[in-house]
C-alpha positions as CSV (number, residue, x, y, z in Angstrom):
1,X,-92.0,-5.8,52.4
2,X,-91.6,-8.3,49.4
3,X,-90.7,-5.4,47.3
4,X,-87.6,-4.8,49.5
5,X,-86.5,-8.2,49.7
6,X,-86.7,-8.8,46.7
7,X,-84.3,-5.7,45.4
8,X,-82.1,-6.4,49.3
9,X,-81.5,-10.2,47.2
10,X,-80.5,-8.4,43.4
11,X,-78.3,-6.2,45.4
12,X,-76.3,-8.6,47.1
13,X,-75.6,-11.2,43.7
14,X,-72.8,-10.0,42.1
15,X,-73.4,-9.3,38.2
16,X,-70.7,-10.7,35.8
17,X,-70.5,-10.3,32.0
18,X,-70.2,-13.9,30.1
19,X,-66.6,-12.8,29.1
20,X,-65.9,-12.0,32.9
21,X,-67.8,-15.6,33.8
22,X,-66.2,-17.4,31.3
23,X,-62.5,-16.2,32.8
24,X,-63.3,-16.5,35.9
25,X,-64.1,-20.5,34.9
26,X,-61.2,-20.6,33.5
27,X,-58.7,-19.7,36.2
28,X,-60.9,-21.5,38.8
29,X,-60.2,-24.7,36.8
30,X,-56.5,-24.1,36.0
31,X,-55.8,-23.2,39.4
32,X,-57.9,-25.4,41.0
33,X,-56.1,-28.3,39.0
34,X,-52.8,-27.5,37.7
35,X,-51.0,-30.1,36.1
36,X,-53.1,-33.1,36.4
37,X,-52.4,-37.3,34.7
38,X,-55.8,-38.5,32.8
39,X,-56.1,-42.2,32.0
40,X,-58.8,-42.9,29.2
41,X,-59.4,-44.7,25.7
42,X,-58.4,-42.6,22.7
43,X,-61.3,-41.6,20.9
44,X,-62.6,-38.8,18.1
45,X,-58.9,-38.5,16.6
46,X,-58.2,-36.0,14.3
47,X,-55.1,-34.8,12.7
48,X,-55.4,-31.3,11.4
49,X,-53.2,-29.9,8.3
50,X,-52.0,-26.9,11.3
51,X,-50.9,-29.8,12.9
52,X,-52.7,-29.4,16.0
53,X,-54.3,-32.9,17.1
54,X,-57.6,-33.1,18.8
55,X,-59.0,-35.9,20.2
56,X,-61.4,-37.4,23.3
57,X,-60.5,-39.5,26.0
58,X,-63.3,-41.5,27.8
59,X,-64.0,-44.9,30.2
60,X,-66.7,-46.2,31.4
61,X,-68.4,-42.9,33.3
62,X,-67.4,-39.6,30.9
63,X,-65.5,-38.2,28.3
64,X,-63.1,-35.1,28.4
65,X,-62.0,-33.2,25.1
66,X,-58.3,-32.9,24.7
67,X,-56.0,-31.3,22.2
68,X,-51.9,-31.8,21.9
69,X,-50.6,-28.6,20.0
70,X,-48.3,-28.7,16.7
71,X,-45.2,-28.1,19.6
72,X,-45.8,-30.6,21.8
73,X,-46.6,-33.9,19.4
74,X,-43.4,-34.3,18.5
75,X,-42.4,-34.6,22.2
76,X,-45.2,-36.4,23.3
77,X,-43.5,-40.1,23.6
78,X,-45.8,-41.8,21.4
79,X,-48.5,-41.7,18.1
80,X,-51.8,-41.7,19.6
81,X,-54.5,-43.9,17.7
82,X,-58.1,-44.7,18.4
83,X,-58.5,-47.7,21.2
84,X,-55.3,-46.8,22.7
85,X,-55.4,-46.8,26.6
86,X,-53.4,-44.0,27.6
87,X,-52.3,-41.7,30.2
88,X,-52.6,-38.4,29.4
89,X,-50.5,-35.2,31.5
90,X,-51.5,-31.9,31.0
91,X,-53.4,-29.2,32.2
92,X,-57.0,-28.2,32.3
93,X,-58.0,-25.5,30.3
94,X,-61.5,-24.1,29.5
95,X,-62.3,-22.5,26.2
96,X,-65.0,-19.6,26.9
97,X,-66.3,-19.0,23.7
98,X,-67.6,-22.5,23.7
99,X,-68.5,-22.2,27.3
100,X,-66.2,-25.7,27.8
101,X,-63.2,-27.1,28.6
102,X,-60.5,-29.4,27.3
103,X,-57.5,-31.0,28.7
104,X,-54.1,-29.4,27.1
105,X,-51.7,-32.6,26.8
106,X,-47.8,-32.3,26.5
107,X,-47.1,-35.8,27.1
108,X,-48.8,-39.3,26.9
109,X,-47.6,-43.0,27.7
110,X,-49.6,-46.1,27.1
111,X,-51.7,-46.8,30.4
112,X,-50.0,-50.2,32.2
113,X,-48.2,-53.2,30.3
114,X,-51.3,-54.9,29.3
115,X,-51.8,-52.0,27.2
116,X,-48.0,-52.1,26.0
117,X,-48.4,-55.6,24.8
118,X,-51.7,-55.5,23.3
119,X,-50.5,-52.4,21.3
120,X,-47.3,-54.5,20.2
121,X,-49.3,-57.1,19.4
122,X,-51.2,-55.4,16.6
123,X,-48.6,-53.5,15.6
124,X,-46.6,-57.3,15.2
125,X,-49.5,-59.0,13.2
126,X,-49.3,-56.2,11.1
127,X,-45.8,-56.5,10.3
128,X,-46.1,-60.1,10.0
129,X,-48.8,-60.1,7.1
130,X,-46.3,-57.6,5.4
131,X,-43.7,-60.1,5.2
132,X,-40.8,-58.1,7.7
133,X,-40.1,-61.3,9.6
134,X,-39.6,-63.9,6.4
135,X,-36.5,-65.6,6.7
136,X,-36.0,-64.8,2.9
137,X,-35.4,-61.7,4.4
138,X,-32.4,-61.9,6.4
139,X,-29.0,-60.8,5.1
140,X,-26.3,-63.0,6.0
141,X,-23.5,-61.5,8.7
142,X,-19.9,-60.8,7.1
143,X,-17.4,-63.3,8.0
144,X,-14.5,-60.8,9.5
145,X,-16.0,-57.1,8.6
146,X,-13.7,-54.3,8.5
147,X,-16.2,-51.3,10.0
148,X,-18.7,-52.5,13.0
149,X,-21.0,-49.7,13.4
150,X,-22.6,-49.8,16.9
151,X,-26.2,-47.8,17.6
152,X,-26.7,-47.3,21.3
153,X,-26.4,-44.8,24.0
154,X,-22.5,-42.8,24.5
155,X,-23.1,-43.5,28.3
156,X,-23.4,-47.1,30.0
157,X,-22.0,-50.1,30.3
158,X,-23.4,-51.8,26.6
159,X,-20.8,-49.6,24.7
160,X,-18.1,-50.7,27.0
161,X,-19.0,-54.5,26.7
162,X,-19.4,-54.2,22.8
163,X,-16.1,-52.6,22.2
164,X,-14.0,-54.9,24.9
165,X,-15.3,-57.9,22.8
166,X,-14.7,-57.1,19.9
167,X,-10.8,-56.0,21.0
168,X,-10.0,-59.0,22.4
169,X,-11.8,-61.2,20.2
170,X,-10.4,-59.6,17.5
171,X,-9.6,-56.1,16.9
172,X,-12.3,-54.1,14.2
173,X,-12.5,-50.5,13.6
174,X,-15.8,-49.4,15.7
175,X,-17.8,-46.8,14.7
176,X,-20.6,-45.1,17.5
177,X,-23.7,-43.4,16.3
178,X,-25.0,-41.9,19.8
179,X,-28.6,-42.3,20.2
180,X,-31.0,-41.9,23.3
181,X,-32.4,-45.5,23.6
182,X,-35.8,-44.6,25.6
183,X,-37.6,-41.1,26.7
184,X,-39.3,-38.8,24.5
185,X,-37.7,-39.2,20.6
186,X,-35.5,-42.0,21.0
187,X,-37.3,-43.5,18.3
188,X,-37.5,-41.2,16.1
189,X,-33.7,-40.8,16.6
190,X,-32.6,-44.4,16.3
191,X,-34.7,-44.8,12.8
192,X,-32.4,-41.9,11.9
193,X,-29.4,-43.2,12.9
194,X,-30.4,-46.5,11.1
195,X,-30.9,-44.7,7.8
196,X,-28.1,-42.6,8.3
197,X,-25.1,-44.9,9.1
198,X,-26.1,-47.3,6.3
199,X,-25.3,-44.7,3.4
200,X,-22.5,-43.1,5.8
201,X,-19.0,-42.7,3.1
202,X,-16.5,-42.8,2.7
203,X,-16.7,-46.0,4.8
204,X,-19.9,-47.9,5.3
205,X,-20.2,-50.4,8.3
206,X,-20.3,-54.4,7.3
207,X,-22.4,-55.1,9.8
208,X,-24.6,-52.8,12.3
209,X,-25.6,-53.5,15.9
210,X,-28.3,-51.6,17.6
211,X,-27.9,-52.7,21.7
212,X,-28.9,-51.1,24.8
213,X,-29.2,-52.8,28.5
214,X,-31.9,-53.9,30.2
215,X,-34.9,-52.5,31.3
216,X,-39.4,-52.3,31.7
217,X,-40.8,-53.1,29.0
218,X,-42.2,-49.0,28.9
219,X,-38.2,-48.7,28.7
220,X,-38.0,-50.7,25.7
221,X,-40.6,-49.1,23.6
222,X,-38.4,-47.3,21.5
223,X,-37.7,-50.7,19.7
224,X,-41.4,-51.4,19.1
225,X,-41.5,-48.3,17.3
226,X,-42.9,-49.0,13.9
227,X,-40.6,-46.0,12.5
228,X,-37.2,-48.2,14.0
229,X,-38.7,-51.6,12.4
230,X,-39.1,-50.4,9.0
231,X,-35.8,-48.7,9.1
232,X,-34.2,-52.0,10.0
233,X,-36.0,-53.9,7.5
234,X,-34.9,-51.2,5.0
235,X,-31.2,-51.4,5.9
236,X,-28.7,-52.6,3.1
237,X,-26.5,-53.4,6.0
238,X,-27.1,-56.7,8.0
239,X,-28.1,-55.7,11.8
240,X,-27.9,-57.6,15.1
241,X,-30.2,-56.6,17.5
242,X,-29.3,-56.8,21.0
243,X,-31.6,-55.2,23.4
244,X,-32.6,-55.8,26.5
245,X,-31.7,-59.0,28.6
246,X,-31.6,-62.4,27.4
247,X,-35.7,-62.8,28.5
248,X,-36.6,-59.7,27.1
249,X,-37.9,-59.9,23.5
250,X,-38.9,-56.6,21.3
251,X,-39.9,-56.3,17.8
252,X,-36.5,-55.4,16.5
253,X,-35.3,-59.0,17.2
254,X,-38.0,-59.9,14.6
255,X,-37.0,-57.7,11.8
256,X,-33.3,-57.9,12.5
257,X,-31.0,-60.0,10.8
258,X,-29.8,-61.8,14.0
259,X,-30.9,-61.3,17.5
260,X,-28.0,-61.4,20.3
261,X,-29.5,-62.1,23.7
262,X,-26.8,-59.2,25.4
263,X,-25.0,-56.8,23.7
264,X,-21.9,-59.3,24.5
265,X,-22.9,-62.0,22.3
266,X,-23.8,-59.2,19.4
267,X,-20.3,-58.7,19.6
268,X,-19.2,-62.3,19.7
269,X,-21.5,-62.6,16.4
270,X,-20.2,-59.5,15.0
271,X,-16.6,-61.1,14.8
272,X,-14.9,-64.2,14.9
273,X,-12.8,-65.0,17.7
274,X,-9.0,-64.4,16.5
275,X,-7.2,-67.1,18.5
276,X,-10.0,-70.0,17.0
277,X,-8.9,-68.8,13.8
278,X,-5.0,-69.1,14.4
279,X,-5.7,-72.2,16.0
280,X,-8.0,-73.2,13.2
281,X,-5.2,-72.0,10.6
282,X,-2.6,-73.9,12.1
283,X,-4.9,-77.1,12.1
284,X,-5.5,-76.7,8.6
285,X,-2.0,-76.1,7.9
286,X,-0.6,-78.9,10.1
287,X,-3.4,-81.1,7.9
288,X,-2.6,-80.0,4.8
289,X,1.4,-80.5,5.7
290,X,0.8,-84.2,6.2
291,X,-1.7,-84.5,3.2
292,X,1.4,-83.0,1.1
293,X,3.9,-85.1,2.4
294,X,1.7,-88.2,2.1
295,X,1.2,-87.0,-1.5
296,X,5.0,-86.8,-1.9
297,X,5.8,-89.7,0.0
298,X,3.4,-91.9,-2.7
299,X,4.6,-90.4,-5.7
300,X,8.2,-91.0,-4.6
301,X,7.0,-94.8,-4.1
302,X,5.5,-95.3,-7.3
303,X,8.6,-93.8,-8.9
304,X,11.1,-96.2,-7.2
305,X,8.6,-98.9,-8.2
306,X,8.2,-97.5,-11.6
307,X,12.1,-97.4,-12.3
308,X,13.1,-100.5,-10.9
309,X,10.7,-101.8,-13.1
310,X,12.9,-100.1,-16.1
311,X,15.6,-102.4,-17.8
312,X,19.2,-101.2,-17.4
313,X,19.7,-98.5,-20.1
314,X,23.3,-98.9,-20.2
315,X,23.2,-103.1,-20.6
316,X,20.8,-102.2,-23.3
317,X,23.1,-100.1,-25.4
318,X,26.1,-102.4,-25.0
319,X,23.6,-105.3,-26.2
320,X,22.3,-103.5,-29.3
321,X,25.9,-101.9,-30.1
322,X,27.5,-105.7,-30.6
323,X,24.5,-106.5,-32.5
324,X,25.1,-103.6,-34.6
325,X,29.1,-104.6,-35.0
326,X,28.0,-108.4,-35.8
327,X,25.3,-107.3,-38.3
328,X,27.7,-104.9,-40.0
329,X,30.9,-107.7,-40.5
330,X,28.3,-110.2,-41.6
331,X,27.2,-107.6,-44.1
332,X,30.7,-107.3,-45.4
333,X,31.2,-110.7,-45.9
334,X,27.9,-111.1,-47.6
335,X,27.6,-108.1,-49.9
336,X,30.0,-109.6,-52.5
337,X,28.7,-113.4,-52.5
338,X,25.3,-111.4,-53.1
339,X,26.5,-109.7,-56.2
340,X,28.3,-112.8,-57.8
341,X,25.1,-115.0,-57.5
342,X,23.4,-112.1,-59.0
343,X,25.2,-111.9,-62.0
344,X,25.0,-115.1,-62.3
345,X,21.8,-115.2,-62.5
346,X,22.0,-112.6,-65.4
347,X,24.5,-114.6,-67.1
348,X,22.5,-117.5,-67.3
349,X,19.6,-116.8,-69.7
350,X,22.0,-114.8,-72.3
351,X,23.3,-118.0,-72.8
352,X,20.2,-119.7,-74.0
353,X,19.4,-116.9,-76.5
354,X,19.5,-117.2,-80.1
355,X,22.0,-115.2,-82.3
356,X,20.6,-111.7,-83.1
357,X,21.2,-112.6,-87.2
358,X,19.0,-115.9,-86.8
359,X,16.1,-113.8,-85.2
360,X,16.2,-111.3,-88.2
361,X,16.4,-114.0,-90.5
362,X,13.2,-115.6,-89.1
363,X,11.5,-112.0,-89.6
364,X,12.2,-111.3,-92.5
365,X,10.8,-114.8,-93.9
366,X,7.9,-114.7,-92.1
367,X,7.8,-110.7,-93.8
368,X,7.5,-112.4,-97.1
369,X,5.1,-114.8,-96.4
370,X,2.6,-112.5,-95.2
371,X,2.9,-109.9,-97.9
372,X,2.2,-112.9,-100.9
373,X,-0.8,-113.8,-98.8
374,X,-1.7,-110.2,-98.6
375,X,-1.3,-109.7,-102.8
376,X,-3.2,-112.7,-103.1
377,X,-6.2,-111.3,-100.8
378,X,-6.6,-107.7,-102.4
379,X,-7.2,-109.6,-105.5
380,X,-9.3,-111.8,-104.9
381,X,-11.5,-108.7,-103.3
382,X,-11.2,-106.5,-106.0
383,X,-12.7,-108.9,-108.0
384,X,-15.7,-109.9,-105.7
385,X,-16.3,-105.7,-105.4
386,X,-16.5,-105.5,-109.7
387,X,-18.9,-108.2,-110.1
388,X,-21.0,-107.1,-107.5
389,X,-20.9,-103.4,-109.2
390,X,-21.9,-105.2,-112.6
391,X,-25.0,-106.4,-111.3
392,X,-26.0,-103.6,-109.7
393,X,-26.4,-101.5,-112.8
394,X,-30.3,-100.5,-113.5
395,X,-31.9,-99.1,-116.9
396,X,-33.0,-95.6,-117.2
397,X,-36.9,-96.5,-117.0
398,X,-36.5,-98.7,-113.7
399,X,-34.9,-95.4,-112.3
400,X,-37.4,-93.0,-114.0
401,X,-40.0,-95.3,-112.2
402,X,-38.9,-95.3,-108.7
403,X,-39.0,-91.7,-109.0
404,X,-42.1,-91.1,-109.7
405,X,-43.0,-93.6,-106.9
406,X,-41.0,-91.5,-104.5
407,X,-42.6,-87.8,-106.1
408,X,-46.0,-89.6,-105.2
409,X,-45.2,-90.5,-101.8
410,X,-44.1,-86.7,-100.9
411,X,-46.8,-85.1,-102.9
412,X,-49.3,-87.3,-100.3
413,X,-47.2,-86.2,-97.3
414,X,-46.7,-82.5,-98.2
415,X,-51.0,-82.4,-98.9
416,X,-51.5,-84.5,-95.0
417,X,-48.7,-81.3,-93.8
418,X,-51.2,-78.8,-95.4
419,X,-54.2,-80.5,-93.6
420,X,-52.9,-80.2,-90.4
421,X,-51.0,-77.1,-91.0
422,X,-51.7,-73.8,-88.6
423,X,-51.7,-71.4,-91.7
424,X,-54.8,-74.0,-93.0
425,X,-56.8,-72.9,-90.2
426,X,-56.1,-69.5,-90.2
427,X,-57.1,-69.2,-94.0
428,X,-60.5,-70.5,-93.2
429,X,-61.2,-67.2,-91.2
430,X,-59.4,-68.4,-87.6
431,X,-57.3,-66.2,-85.2
432,X,-53.8,-67.1,-83.2
433,X,-53.9,-65.1,-80.4
434,X,-50.6,-64.3,-78.9
435,X,-49.3,-62.0,-76.1
436,X,-46.4,-59.3,-76.9
437,X,-43.7,-62.2,-75.7
438,X,-45.5,-64.6,-77.9
439,X,-47.3,-67.2,-75.9
440,X,-50.7,-68.0,-77.0
441,X,-53.8,-66.4,-75.1
442,X,-56.1,-69.5,-74.7
443,X,-58.6,-67.7,-72.1
444,X,-61.0,-64.9,-72.1
445,X,-59.7,-64.7,-68.0
446,X,-56.0,-64.0,-69.4
447,X,-54.7,-60.5,-69.1
448,X,-51.3,-60.1,-71.1
449,X,-49.5,-57.3,-70.4
450,X,-50.9,-54.1,-70.8
451,X,-53.7,-55.9,-72.2
452,X,-51.9,-55.7,-75.7
453,X,-51.7,-59.0,-77.9
454,X,-50.9,-60.3,-81.5
455,X,-53.1,-61.3,-84.1
456,X,-51.9,-63.7,-86.5
457,X,-54.1,-64.1,-89.3
458,X,-53.0,-66.4,-92.7
459,X,-51.2,-63.0,-94.2
460,X,-50.0,-61.8,-91.7
461,X,-50.0,-60.2,-87.9
462,X,-51.6,-57.6,-86.3
463,X,-51.5,-55.6,-83.1
464,X,-54.7,-55.6,-80.7
465,X,-55.8,-54.7,-77.5
466,X,-58.5,-56.5,-75.2
467,X,-61.5,-54.9,-73.6
468,X,-64.3,-55.9,-71.2
469,X,-67.7,-56.4,-72.9
470,X,-70.7,-55.0,-71.0
471,X,-73.6,-58.0,-71.4
472,X,-75.9,-55.8,-73.2
473,X,-72.6,-55.5,-75.8
474,X,-72.9,-59.9,-76.0
475,X,-76.6,-59.7,-77.1
476,X,-76.1,-57.1,-79.1
477,X,-77.8,-54.7,-77.6
């Protein structure tokens, strides 16, 4: 009875192969769950060279494996990191070879506003440490740009508000680069637009407005994306951010050069108000005209004062002409009498001078007197000289004695010179050593040219070369 019962049980239980049971479980999971949304914390995230991303989602009670295929990574909506609390959307699938199941994820978003704010805060601190918010990095907005670039959605009221405000304030050319401002791929397209419009040729915008309307925190997340923020920081064109309403604050507001509370305010920052400029120009023109008028009036008053202090030129000329005529008349009358007085002064000394004959006679008598005195003095000098000559005549004996005395003195001086003469020293065996230039060599350390020297003996000169002697040679060994 027992054997029959066991046989019947074995016959009623279906038998499956491993592949069949794995396939059945997979079909059951996929058909039973379909698409699901799973909330959990990202952990064990790994990115492979193939482009696939493997991760796990966990909470307090469990953990499920997940995979993001390469084709879904770009459409995911965010870049997952370990520690992010997310809501992953996908389908449950089994992996039969390992008897495991996993969540195939094709969409992911941050779980709740708190998680979004925490992620934004982490990114804010990171960029703050890198200095992307420093005031020194801010570029000045041009006063009157010729081309205004706008990055926003083609549809919606934002673009209309910006164009209308610019046309109303000061018409300028507007270049639109349309992008999606929320949803999948929005951040990548906004970053690409900022990079592309800043290098556009031939005309590059002078100022750039990045704008969108209001929305929830999730709707504004594209403007908190790190790729967009770094594109704004690296953009050479000044950027005005106008994202959300006045109370909304995104990280792009901190990185951009100016932050506008609304798109309309951004347009007002980008271009000045033409009516105000015209009024200001009119005011400045009026002030300039008034200032020039006052300057001219002041200069004219000074000129009038200076002219009033100047003398009457025609009167001065008439007075000078009358004085000239008077001086000329007086000169005509005074000149003849002056010449007469000078002539009288010249003739008066001539009347008191002696006659030439008298002067010549006096000079001739003086010359005769001097000539007689000279003859007398010459005779006296000649007699004196002859007397001195007779007195100085000497006898031959006296002359010979004087000569012998001078010869003896001369011989004494010669002997003394011979005693101190270098030649006398050389005759006693000494030698005078000189180099080829005739300079004496007085030291054993001297180094004459090419070691050549000239040896001067008492009876002549000989050439020689200096050699170094060893200590043994000096001792005679």
